[in-house]
TORTITOR-656958 format. One record per residue (C-alpha): residue number from 1; x, y, z; residue in one letter. Coordinates in Angstrom, 2 decimals, padded with zeros to 5 digits, always signed. Layout:
<zagus>
@pos=NUM; xx=X; yy=Y; zz=Z; code=A
...
</zagus>
This chain:
<zagus>
@pos=1; xx=+021.95; yy=+029.96; zz=-028.70; code=X
@pos=2; xx=+021.85; yy=+027.78; zz=-025.57; code=X
@pos=3; xx=+025.35; yy=+027.26; zz=-024.12; code=X
@pos=4; xx=+024.55; yy=+024.51; zz=-021.61; code=X
@pos=5; xx=+022.44; yy=+021.40; zz=-022.08; code=X
@pos=6; xx=+021.40; yy=+021.24; zz=-018.42; code=X
@pos=7; xx=+021.69; yy=+023.37; zz=-015.29; code=X
@pos=8; xx=+020.89; yy=+021.92; zz=-011.88; code=X
@pos=9; xx=+021.46; yy=+022.89; zz=-008.25; code=X
@pos=10; xx=+021.07; yy=+021.46; zz=-004.77; code=X
@pos=11; xx=+022.89; yy=+020.00; zz=-001.81; code=X
@pos=12; xx=+025.80; yy=+017.62; zz=-002.24; code=X
@pos=13; xx=+027.30; yy=+016.10; zz=+000.87; code=X
@pos=14; xx=+030.38; yy=+014.11; zz=+001.76; code=X
@pos=15; xx=+029.48; yy=+010.44; zz=+002.14; code=X
@pos=16; xx=+031.24; yy=+008.09; zz=+004.54; code=X
@pos=17; xx=+030.79; yy=+004.37; zz=+003.90; code=X
@pos=18; xx=+032.17; yy=+001.64; zz=+006.20; code=X
@pos=19; xx=+034.83; yy=-000.57; zz=+004.66; code=X
@pos=20; xx=+033.07; yy=-003.64; zz=+006.11; code=X
@pos=21; xx=+029.44; yy=-004.75; zz=+006.09; code=X
@pos=22; xx=+028.78; yy=-003.92; zz=+009.72; code=X
@pos=23; xx=+026.35; yy=-001.81; zz=+011.76; code=X
@pos=24; xx=+027.71; yy=+001.74; zz=+012.06; code=X
@pos=25; xx=+028.24; yy=+001.47; zz=+015.80; code=X
@pos=26; xx=+030.81; yy=-001.29; zz=+015.18; code=X
@pos=27; xx=+032.48; yy=+000.35; zz=+012.16; code=X
@pos=28; xx=+035.77; yy=+002.17; zz=+012.67; code=X
@pos=29; xx=+037.09; yy=+002.48; zz=+009.09; code=X
@pos=30; xx=+035.35; yy=+004.46; zz=+006.38; code=X
@pos=31; xx=+036.04; yy=+005.65; zz=+002.86; code=X
@pos=32; xx=+035.04; yy=+009.07; zz=+001.63; code=X
@pos=33; xx=+032.85; yy=+009.78; zz=-001.41; code=X
@pos=34; xx=+030.27; yy=+012.37; zz=-002.42; code=X
@pos=35; xx=+026.53; yy=+012.10; zz=-002.85; code=X
@pos=36; xx=+023.79; yy=+014.47; zz=-003.92; code=X
@pos=37; xx=+020.87; yy=+013.85; zz=-006.26; code=X
@pos=38; xx=+021.47; yy=+016.87; zz=-008.48; code=X
@pos=39; xx=+025.25; yy=+016.49; zz=-008.73; code=X
@pos=40; xx=+024.77; yy=+012.77; zz=-009.43; code=X
@pos=41; xx=+022.62; yy=+013.70; zz=-012.43; code=X
@pos=42; xx=+025.09; yy=+016.41; zz=-013.49; code=X
@pos=43; xx=+028.04; yy=+014.01; zz=-013.42; code=X
@pos=44; xx=+026.00; yy=+011.31; zz=-015.16; code=X
@pos=45; xx=+025.09; yy=+013.68; zz=-017.98; code=X
@pos=46; xx=+028.62; yy=+014.98; zz=-018.32; code=X
@pos=47; xx=+030.01; yy=+011.46; zz=-018.65; code=X
@pos=48; xx=+027.45; yy=+010.89; zz=-021.41; code=X
@pos=49; xx=+028.90; yy=+013.83; zz=-023.31; code=X
@pos=50; xx=+026.60; yy=+016.71; zz=-022.38; code=X
@pos=51; xx=+027.45; yy=+020.20; zz=-021.15; code=X
@pos=52; xx=+026.20; yy=+020.64; zz=-017.59; code=X
@pos=53; xx=+026.30; yy=+023.27; zz=-014.86; code=X
@pos=54; xx=+025.75; yy=+022.53; zz=-011.17; code=X
@pos=55; xx=+025.84; yy=+024.94; zz=-008.26; code=X
@pos=56; xx=+025.25; yy=+025.01; zz=-004.54; code=X
@pos=57; xx=+026.25; yy=+026.84; zz=-001.40; code=X
@pos=58; xx=+029.16; yy=+025.03; zz=+000.23; code=X
@pos=59; xx=+030.76; yy=+025.39; zz=+003.62; code=X
@pos=60; xx=+034.15; yy=+027.10; zz=+003.53; code=X
@pos=61; xx=+035.69; yy=+023.95; zz=+004.94; code=X
@pos=62; xx=+037.66; yy=+020.90; zz=+003.73; code=X
@pos=63; xx=+034.48; yy=+019.01; zz=+002.82; code=X
@pos=64; xx=+033.08; yy=+021.88; zz=+000.77; code=X
@pos=65; xx=+036.34; yy=+022.22; zz=-001.11; code=X
@pos=66; xx=+036.50; yy=+018.47; zz=-001.70; code=X
@pos=67; xx=+032.98; yy=+018.43; zz=-003.20; code=X
@pos=68; xx=+033.73; yy=+021.42; zz=-005.42; code=X
@pos=69; xx=+036.98; yy=+019.96; zz=-006.72; code=X
@pos=70; xx=+035.45; yy=+016.52; zz=-007.30; code=X
@pos=71; xx=+032.50; yy=+017.76; zz=-009.34; code=X
@pos=72; xx=+034.61; yy=+020.27; zz=-011.27; code=X
@pos=73; xx=+037.09; yy=+017.47; zz=-011.95; code=X
@pos=74; xx=+034.30; yy=+015.52; zz=-013.66; code=X
@pos=75; xx=+033.98; yy=+018.32; zz=-016.21; code=X
@pos=76; xx=+030.82; yy=+019.86; zz=-014.75; code=X
@pos=77; xx=+030.75; yy=+023.67; zz=-014.71; code=X
@pos=78; xx=+030.81; yy=+024.79; zz=-011.07; code=X
@pos=79; xx=+031.46; yy=+028.47; zz=-011.68; code=X
@pos=80; xx=+028.31; yy=+029.56; zz=-009.83; code=X
@pos=81; xx=+029.11; yy=+027.70; zz=-006.59; code=X
@pos=82; xx=+029.25; yy=+029.87; zz=-003.48; code=X
@pos=83; xx=+031.26; yy=+029.35; zz=-000.28; code=X
@pos=84; xx=+030.02; yy=+030.49; zz=+003.11; code=X
@pos=85; xx=+031.51; yy=+030.71; zz=+006.60; code=X
@pos=86; xx=+028.05; yy=+030.75; zz=+008.18; code=X
@pos=87; xx=+027.43; yy=+026.98; zz=+008.13; code=X
@pos=88; xx=+029.27; yy=+023.71; zz=+007.48; code=X
@pos=89; xx=+029.02; yy=+021.36; zz=+004.53; code=X
@pos=90; xx=+026.61; yy=+018.50; zz=+005.21; code=X
@pos=91; xx=+027.76; yy=+014.90; zz=+005.62; code=X
@pos=92; xx=+026.04; yy=+011.53; zz=+005.68; code=X
@pos=93; xx=+026.77; yy=+007.87; zz=+006.39; code=X
@pos=94; xx=+025.65; yy=+004.66; zz=+004.74; code=X
@pos=95; xx=+025.05; yy=+001.60; zz=+006.85; code=X
@pos=96; xx=+025.07; yy=-001.65; zz=+004.88; code=X
@pos=97; xx=+023.61; yy=-004.82; zz=+006.33; code=X
@pos=98; xx=+023.47; yy=-006.32; zz=+002.84; code=X
@pos=99; xx=+023.49; yy=-005.01; zz=-000.75; code=X
@pos=100; xx=+019.70; yy=-004.62; zz=-000.63; code=X
@pos=101; xx=+019.44; yy=-003.45; zz=+002.97; code=X
@pos=102; xx=+021.08; yy=-000.02; zz=+003.18; code=X
@pos=103; xx=+020.28; yy=+002.67; zz=+005.74; code=X
@pos=104; xx=+021.34; yy=+006.28; zz=+005.36; code=X
@pos=105; xx=+022.00; yy=+008.72; zz=+008.22; code=X
@pos=106; xx=+022.09; yy=+012.42; zz=+007.32; code=X
@pos=107; xx=+023.84; yy=+015.22; zz=+009.21; code=X
@pos=108; xx=+022.61; yy=+018.14; zz=+007.14; code=X
@pos=109; xx=+020.40; yy=+020.27; zz=+009.39; code=X
@pos=110; xx=+021.41; yy=+023.96; zz=+009.11; code=X
@pos=111; xx=+024.03; yy=+023.04; zz=+006.51; code=X
@pos=112; xx=+025.58; yy=+025.52; zz=+004.09; code=X
@pos=113; xx=+023.28; yy=+024.39; zz=+001.27; code=X
@pos=114; xx=+020.20; yy=+025.11; zz=+003.39; code=X
@pos=115; xx=+021.20; yy=+028.80; zz=+003.25; code=X
@pos=116; xx=+020.65; yy=+029.02; zz=-000.52; code=X
@pos=117; xx=+018.42; yy=+031.98; zz=-001.34; code=X
@pos=118; xx=+016.90; yy=+033.51; zz=-004.50; code=X
@pos=119; xx=+019.66; yy=+036.15; zz=-004.45; code=X
@pos=120; xx=+022.17; yy=+033.37; zz=-005.13; code=X
@pos=121; xx=+020.65; yy=+032.68; zz=-008.57; code=X
@pos=122; xx=+022.25; yy=+033.96; zz=-011.76; code=X
@pos=123; xx=+019.36; yy=+034.51; zz=-014.19; code=X
@pos=124; xx=+021.59; yy=+034.60; zz=-017.25; code=X
@pos=125; xx=+023.20; yy=+031.30; zz=-016.29; code=X
@pos=126; xx=+019.85; yy=+029.49; zz=-016.11; code=X
@pos=127; xx=+018.61; yy=+031.24; zz=-019.26; code=X
@pos=128; xx=+021.55; yy=+029.80; zz=-021.23; code=X
@pos=129; xx=+020.46; yy=+026.20; zz=-020.57; code=X
@pos=130; xx=+018.15; yy=+023.94; zz=-022.55; code=X
@pos=131; xx=+016.91; yy=+022.19; zz=-019.39; code=X
@pos=132; xx=+016.67; yy=+023.06; zz=-015.71; code=X
@pos=133; xx=+016.79; yy=+019.91; zz=-013.58; code=X
@pos=134; xx=+015.14; yy=+020.09; zz=-010.14; code=X
@pos=135; xx=+014.45; yy=+017.60; zz=-007.37; code=X
@pos=136; xx=+012.09; yy=+017.62; zz=-004.41; code=X
@pos=137; xx=+015.01; yy=+017.50; zz=-001.99; code=X
@pos=138; xx=+016.10; yy=+021.14; zz=-002.33; code=X
@pos=139; xx=+012.76; yy=+022.73; zz=-001.38; code=X
@pos=140; xx=+012.66; yy=+020.51; zz=+001.71; code=X
@pos=141; xx=+015.93; yy=+021.87; zz=+003.10; code=X
@pos=142; xx=+014.65; yy=+025.27; zz=+004.27; code=X
@pos=143; xx=+012.14; yy=+028.01; zz=+003.45; code=X
@pos=144; xx=+014.84; yy=+029.96; zz=+001.62; code=X
@pos=145; xx=+015.71; yy=+026.90; zz=-000.49; code=X
@pos=146; xx=+012.03; yy=+026.55; zz=-001.34; code=X
@pos=147; xx=+011.92; yy=+030.18; zz=-002.47; code=X
@pos=148; xx=+015.07; yy=+029.59; zz=-004.53; code=X
@pos=149; xx=+013.49; yy=+026.66; zz=-006.37; code=X
@pos=150; xx=+010.38; yy=+028.64; zz=-007.28; code=X
@pos=151; xx=+012.47; yy=+031.63; zz=-008.37; code=X
@pos=152; xx=+014.51; yy=+029.31; zz=-010.60; code=X
@pos=153; xx=+011.27; yy=+027.99; zz=-012.10; code=X
@pos=154; xx=+010.15; yy=+031.56; zz=-012.76; code=X
@pos=155; xx=+013.44; yy=+032.29; zz=-014.53; code=X
@pos=156; xx=+013.24; yy=+029.09; zz=-016.59; code=X
@pos=157; xx=+009.69; yy=+029.87; zz=-017.70; code=X
@pos=158; xx=+010.67; yy=+033.41; zz=-018.64; code=X
@pos=159; xx=+013.50; yy=+032.16; zz=-020.88; code=X
@pos=160; xx=+011.73; yy=+029.07; zz=-022.28; code=X
@pos=161; xx=+014.01; yy=+026.63; zz=-020.50; code=X
@pos=162; xx=+012.38; yy=+023.20; zz=-020.15; code=X
@pos=163; xx=+012.01; yy=+021.93; zz=-016.57; code=X
@pos=164; xx=+012.75; yy=+018.34; zz=-015.55; code=X
@pos=165; xx=+011.45; yy=+017.42; zz=-012.09; code=X
@pos=166; xx=+012.30; yy=+014.35; zz=-010.02; code=X
@pos=167; xx=+010.17; yy=+014.43; zz=-006.82; code=X
@pos=168; xx=+012.79; yy=+012.50; zz=-004.80; code=X
@pos=169; xx=+010.57; yy=+012.57; zz=-001.71; code=X
@pos=170; xx=+012.52; yy=+012.65; zz=+001.57; code=X
@pos=171; xx=+010.08; yy=+012.44; zz=+004.47; code=X
@pos=172; xx=+012.96; yy=+012.75; zz=+006.94; code=X
@pos=173; xx=+013.15; yy=+016.40; zz=+005.86; code=X
@pos=174; xx=+009.47; yy=+017.40; zz=+006.04; code=X
@pos=175; xx=+006.02; yy=+016.00; zz=+006.69; code=X
@pos=176; xx=+003.83; yy=+014.30; zz=+004.10; code=X
@pos=177; xx=+001.24; yy=+017.07; zz=+003.87; code=X
@pos=178; xx=+003.78; yy=+019.84; zz=+003.24; code=X
@pos=179; xx=+005.81; yy=+017.70; zz=+000.85; code=X
@pos=180; xx=+002.78; yy=+016.81; zz=-001.23; code=X
@pos=181; xx=+001.60; yy=+020.42; zz=-001.44; code=X
@pos=182; xx=+004.96; yy=+021.88; zz=-002.49; code=X
@pos=183; xx=+005.94; yy=+019.07; zz=-004.85; code=X
@pos=184; xx=+002.62; yy=+019.17; zz=-006.67; code=X
@pos=185; xx=+003.11; yy=+022.91; zz=-007.16; code=X
@pos=186; xx=+006.51; yy=+022.24; zz=-008.73; code=X
@pos=187; xx=+005.14; yy=+019.37; zz=-010.84; code=X
@pos=188; xx=+002.49; yy=+021.72; zz=-012.23; code=X
@pos=189; xx=+005.28; yy=+023.88; zz=-013.70; code=X
@pos=190; xx=+007.45; yy=+021.01; zz=-014.97; code=X
@pos=191; xx=+007.64; yy=+019.75; zz=-018.54; code=X
@pos=192; xx=+009.05; yy=+016.33; zz=-017.65; code=X
@pos=193; xx=+008.23; yy=+014.51; zz=-014.38; code=X
@pos=194; xx=+010.21; yy=+011.47; zz=-013.15; code=X
@pos=195; xx=+008.57; yy=+009.97; zz=-010.04; code=X
@pos=196; xx=+009.15; yy=+006.53; zz=-008.61; code=X
@pos=197; xx=+005.99; yy=+004.42; zz=-008.44; code=X
@pos=198; xx=+005.65; yy=+004.95; zz=-004.68; code=X
@pos=199; xx=+006.23; yy=+008.70; zz=-005.09; code=X
@pos=200; xx=+003.59; yy=+008.82; zz=-007.80; code=X
@pos=201; xx=+001.13; yy=+007.16; zz=-005.41; code=X
@pos=202; xx=+001.93; yy=+009.66; zz=-002.66; code=X
@pos=203; xx=+001.50; yy=+012.68; zz=-004.93; code=X
@pos=204; xx=-001.53; yy=+011.53; zz=-006.91; code=X
@pos=205; xx=-003.35; yy=+009.21; zz=-004.53; code=X
@pos=206; xx=-003.57; yy=+006.73; zz=-007.41; code=X
@pos=207; xx=-002.11; yy=+003.26; zz=-007.74; code=X
@pos=208; xx=-001.26; yy=+002.26; zz=-011.31; code=X
@pos=209; xx=+001.33; yy=+003.92; zz=-013.54; code=X
@pos=210; xx=-001.39; yy=+004.74; zz=-016.07; code=X
@pos=211; xx=-003.55; yy=+006.46; zz=-013.45; code=X
@pos=212; xx=-000.58; yy=+008.36; zz=-012.03; code=X
@pos=213; xx=+000.41; yy=+009.60; zz=-015.49; code=X
@pos=214; xx=-003.18; yy=+010.70; zz=-016.15; code=X
@pos=215; xx=-003.15; yy=+012.66; zz=-012.89; code=X
@pos=216; xx=-000.21; yy=+014.80; zz=-014.02; code=X
@pos=217; xx=-001.81; yy=+015.61; zz=-017.38; code=X
@pos=218; xx=-001.23; yy=+014.71; zz=-021.02; code=X
@pos=219; xx=+000.60; yy=+017.93; zz=-021.82; code=X
@pos=220; xx=+003.60; yy=+016.67; zz=-019.80; code=X
@pos=221; xx=+006.06; yy=+013.84; zz=-020.31; code=X
@pos=222; xx=+005.61; yy=+011.55; zz=-017.30; code=X
@pos=223; xx=+008.05; yy=+008.69; zz=-016.73; code=X
@pos=224; xx=+007.47; yy=+006.43; zz=-013.73; code=X
@pos=225; xx=+010.39; yy=+004.44; zz=-012.33; code=X
@pos=226; xx=+009.55; yy=+000.86; zz=-011.37; code=X
@pos=227; xx=+012.92; yy=-000.48; zz=-010.20; code=X
@pos=228; xx=+013.98; yy=-003.80; zz=-011.71; code=X
@pos=229; xx=+010.72; yy=-003.95; zz=-013.67; code=X
@pos=230; xx=+011.79; yy=-000.94; zz=-015.73; code=X
@pos=231; xx=+009.60; yy=+002.10; zz=-016.28; code=X
@pos=232; xx=+006.31; yy=+003.35; zz=-017.68; code=X
@pos=233; xx=+006.16; yy=+006.45; zz=-019.86; code=X
@pos=234; xx=+003.45; yy=+008.68; zz=-021.25; code=X
@pos=235; xx=+004.06; yy=+011.51; zz=-023.68; code=X
@pos=236; xx=+000.93; yy=+012.95; zz=-025.27; code=X
@pos=237; xx=-000.92; yy=+010.02; zz=-026.81; code=X
@pos=238; xx=+002.15; yy=+007.76; zz=-026.73; code=X
@pos=239; xx=+002.64; yy=+005.44; zz=-023.76; code=X
@pos=240; xx=+004.10; yy=+002.10; zz=-022.79; code=X
@pos=241; xx=+006.28; yy=+000.00; zz=-020.53; code=X
@pos=242; xx=+010.02; yy=-000.35; zz=-021.03; code=X
@pos=243; xx=+011.66; yy=-003.44; zz=-019.53; code=X
@pos=244; xx=+014.49; yy=-003.06; zz=-017.07; code=X
@pos=245; xx=+017.93; yy=-004.53; zz=-017.67; code=X
@pos=246; xx=+018.79; yy=-007.71; zz=-015.73; code=X
@pos=247; xx=+021.29; yy=-007.10; zz=-012.93; code=X
@pos=248; xx=+023.31; yy=-010.11; zz=-011.81; code=X
@pos=249; xx=+024.36; yy=-008.53; zz=-008.51; code=X
@pos=250; xx=+023.20; yy=-005.43; zz=-006.65; code=X
@pos=251; xx=+026.13; yy=-003.83; zz=-004.83; code=X
@pos=252; xx=+024.61; yy=-000.46; zz=-003.88; code=X
@pos=253; xx=+021.07; yy=+000.63; zz=-004.85; code=X
@pos=254; xx=+021.51; yy=+004.29; zz=-003.82; code=X
@pos=255; xx=+021.81; yy=+006.66; zz=-006.77; code=X
@pos=256; xx=+020.06; yy=+004.41; zz=-009.31; code=X
@pos=257; xx=+017.20; yy=+006.89; zz=-009.74; code=X
@pos=258; xx=+019.64; yy=+009.72; zz=-010.44; code=X
@pos=259; xx=+021.39; yy=+007.56; zz=-013.02; code=X
@pos=260; xx=+018.02; yy=+006.84; zz=-014.58; code=X
@pos=261; xx=+017.28; yy=+010.57; zz=-014.78; code=X
@pos=262; xx=+020.65; yy=+011.23; zz=-016.43; code=X
@pos=263; xx=+020.02; yy=+008.52; zz=-019.00; code=X
@pos=264; xx=+016.53; yy=+009.78; zz=-019.84; code=X
@pos=265; xx=+017.60; yy=+013.42; zz=-020.15; code=X
@pos=266; xx=+020.56; yy=+012.32; zz=-022.28; code=X
@pos=267; xx=+018.22; yy=+010.46; zz=-024.63; code=X
@pos=268; xx=+015.95; yy=+013.48; zz=-024.95; code=X
@pos=269; xx=+018.93; yy=+015.74; zz=-025.64; code=X
@pos=270; xx=+019.95; yy=+013.28; zz=-028.38; code=X
@pos=271; xx=+016.47; yy=+013.63; zz=-029.89; code=X
@pos=272; xx=+015.71; yy=+009.96; zz=-029.34; code=X
@pos=273; xx=+012.09; yy=+008.74; zz=-029.17; code=X
@pos=274; xx=+010.79; yy=+008.67; zz=-025.59; code=X
@pos=275; xx=+010.82; yy=+004.87; zz=-025.55; code=X
@pos=276; xx=+014.55; yy=+004.88; zz=-026.40; code=X
@pos=277; xx=+015.31; yy=+007.62; zz=-023.86; code=X
@pos=278; xx=+013.58; yy=+005.59; zz=-021.12; code=X
@pos=279; xx=+015.47; yy=+002.49; zz=-022.16; code=X
@pos=280; xx=+018.69; yy=+004.51; zz=-021.88; code=X
@pos=281; xx=+017.63; yy=+005.55; zz=-018.36; code=X
@pos=282; xx=+016.95; yy=+001.93; zz=-017.39; code=X
@pos=283; xx=+020.41; yy=+000.93; zz=-018.60; code=X
@pos=284; xx=+022.22; yy=+003.64; zz=-016.62; code=X
@pos=285; xx=+020.25; yy=+002.78; zz=-013.49; code=X
@pos=286; xx=+021.18; yy=-000.89; zz=-013.87; code=X
@pos=287; xx=+024.86; yy=-000.01; zz=-014.22; code=X
@pos=288; xx=+024.84; yy=+002.24; zz=-011.15; code=X
@pos=289; xx=+023.54; yy=-000.46; zz=-008.75; code=X
@pos=290; xx=+026.44; yy=-002.72; zz=-009.63; code=X
@pos=291; xx=+029.04; yy=-000.36; zz=-008.12; code=X
@pos=292; xx=+029.49; yy=+001.04; zz=-004.61; code=X
@pos=293; xx=+028.86; yy=+004.79; zz=-004.39; code=X
@pos=294; xx=+026.46; yy=+007.33; zz=-005.85; code=X
@pos=295; xx=+028.50; yy=+008.34; zz=-008.91; code=X
@pos=296; xx=+031.20; yy=+005.70; zz=-009.30; code=X
@pos=297; xx=+029.02; yy=+003.49; zz=-011.52; code=X
@pos=298; xx=+027.83; yy=+006.23; zz=-013.86; code=X
@pos=299; xx=+029.00; yy=+005.24; zz=-017.37; code=X
@pos=300; xx=+030.59; yy=+007.07; zz=-020.25; code=X
@pos=301; xx=+028.73; yy=+007.07; zz=-023.58; code=X
@pos=302; xx=+030.94; yy=+004.27; zz=-024.87; code=X
@pos=303; xx=+030.44; yy=+002.14; zz=-021.74; code=X
@pos=304; xx=+026.68; yy=+002.65; zz=-021.89; code=X
@pos=305; xx=+026.47; yy=+001.63; zz=-025.56; code=X
@pos=306; xx=+028.57; yy=-001.47; zz=-024.91; code=X
@pos=307; xx=+026.41; yy=-002.41; zz=-021.93; code=X
@pos=308; xx=+023.18; yy=-002.00; zz=-023.85; code=X
@pos=309; xx=+024.43; yy=-003.98; zz=-026.83; code=X
@pos=310; xx=+025.79; yy=-006.74; zz=-024.61; code=X
@pos=311; xx=+022.60; yy=-007.13; zz=-022.60; code=X
@pos=312; xx=+020.47; yy=-007.11; zz=-025.74; code=X
@pos=313; xx=+022.67; yy=-009.78; zz=-027.33; code=X
@pos=314; xx=+022.89; yy=-012.11; zz=-024.35; code=X
@pos=315; xx=+019.55; yy=-011.54; zz=-022.62; code=X
@pos=316; xx=+017.29; yy=-011.04; zz=-025.62; code=X
@pos=317; xx=+015.92; yy=-007.73; zz=-024.36; code=X
@pos=318; xx=+014.23; yy=-005.93; zz=-027.25; code=X
@pos=319; xx=+015.24; yy=-002.45; zz=-028.31; code=X
</zagus>
């Protein structure tokens, strides 16, 4: 009997965002939040009613403790998190020129999370999950992180745990050639792949959603994020486009893809048809961009249902 719906791991950092819409060099007041692709997904899934575990290696410092307490406070299991004195917790800053023009500056080189190694994995913990969620960020952090990701894949395969993979390409962390090689190797082992359209082009060398999905193979569920246009999905012989939800105002676009992933995985865990799961992902992504911060806009199940019903009623978007 599986005890957790999803297990995920990776780096979460403390995020500092200026109070005012100013270039960073002129900003002197910031508010503190957290941000990390995997923990964003974990929190999103937990708010939607699923049992989730997230772990990382955190600096034994105030920022590491803040991250741990925040994520644990959301109801995510953090029992496999590790503290280290060997490196600090990573931080990053957002610079907002406008809601659609956001730059991110990372200070994560040689961070605590980059010290993750295969020895930090608890095989039984991963084996108890239905899904292992991975992103392409973790293997980019360091060679030991890369080894950890592939060891986690080995464990998941051994225990018949389904693998969800979001490429989340970060070319600030590694070069295109290395990224493409490693991420394709992970995609080959994944059961569900969630690239953005541009990421799909990078990995496959193909342009259209249909061609990208074909590249990854019909034995996998491939869902391609297309921003405000929605998403394209292909599962076996079933495929199609799912419209996005209209957003009246974009406040902060960062984290929308993680919200989408949480919505899709939630739909699959609820045994919904793929079309409905993708629609759920589109809705969560739309809700996230309307709020400042990576996790602040992630909805509860009740909020998501109300949002979807309201948009369908007023905008005429089909189920």
